[in-house]
N, C-alpha and C positions, 0 to 999 in steps of 0.2 A: 238662734231663736228658740229652739227646743229647750235648751238649758235655761233660758230666761223664763220660759213658761213654767218649768218645773220648780225653779227657785221661787217665783212669784206665788205659785199655788201652795208651796210649803210655808211661806211667810203669811199669806192671807188666810189660808184654809184653817178649818177647825181641827183642833188637836184633841182627840179623845183617846183615853187609854184603852188598851186591848181588853175586851171583855172575855170572861171565861167561856161564854156560850159560842164564841166564834170558832172554837176548835172542835165543836160537836157537830155531828151530822144533823141536818134539818131538811126535811123533804115535804113539800106541799103543805106547809103549815102544821105538820105533825112532828112533835119532838120524838126522836128515835129512842126506843127503850132497849137497852142492852148494848152489846159491842158491835161496832160497825166493821170490825176486823175479822169477820167470820171467814173461814177458808172456803174457797170455791172449788167445786168438783172438777176434776180433770176433763170429764165428759163435755162440759161447756166449752172448754178450749178446743177440744177435738172437733166438735160441731162447728165452731167458728172457723177453724182451719179448713175443714171440708167444704164449708160454704164458700169461702174465698176461692178455693181451688176450682170448684165446679162453677162458680160465677165467672171466673176468668175463662174457663173453657166455653161457657155460653157466649162470651164476647167473641171468641174465635169463630164459633159456629155462626153467629149473627153476621160477622164480616164475610164469611163464605157465602151466606145466603144472599147478601147484597150483590156480590159479584158472581153469582151462579152462572149466568149465561156467558160471561167472558172467560170463565175458567175451563169450560168444556169437560171432556172425559177425565183428564188428569186431575182436575179439581174435585170431581166427584169421587175418584178413587182415593185421593188424599183425605177428604173429609170422612169417607167410609172407614179408612184405616184409623183416623183420629177417634171416631166414635167407637170403633172396636176396642181401642186401647182404653177409652173411658169406661166401657162396660166391663172389661177385664179388671180394671182397677177397682171399680165399685164392687164386683163380686169378690175380689180378694179382701177388701175391707170388711165386707159382710161376713165372709167365712172365717176371717181371723178374729172376729169378735170386736172389732174397733167400733162398731155401731151399736153394741149392746150396752144398755144402761142398767141392767139388773145385776145379778150376782157376778162377781169377777171370775168368769171362766174363759180360758183361752184355748184355742184349737191346739196350739203347740206350747204347753206350759214349760217353763224352764225347769231343768232337773233340780230336785231337792236334795240337799246334802245334809246328812245327819252327823252331828258332831258327837264324838264319843269321848268320854272322860278317860284320861290316861291315869292308871293307878301306879303310884310309886312304890 
């Protein structure tokens, strides 16, 4: 039946040639000026990754909060350790410069090697 509908729509449907404007970006009624292929900064991807990581951790903390009374002391110690690891990871990201958007300075920059020209 799906094949019949596809064949019927291709036979009956309007055939229009592909226009040049269909390959161009179009946003909210405004024609884009310039290239849409601009490079995106790596910091945007880092923020997205950090958001996903901390969002998943929030889900785990919410699940713990729902079952707080049933878990007892062991559950409290487990979530305390989990939050401690989160804080340590956040401090590490902060100190290593992963959250900096300014000039590219790292806490532990890689060693720089100077190449020397060999004279024959």
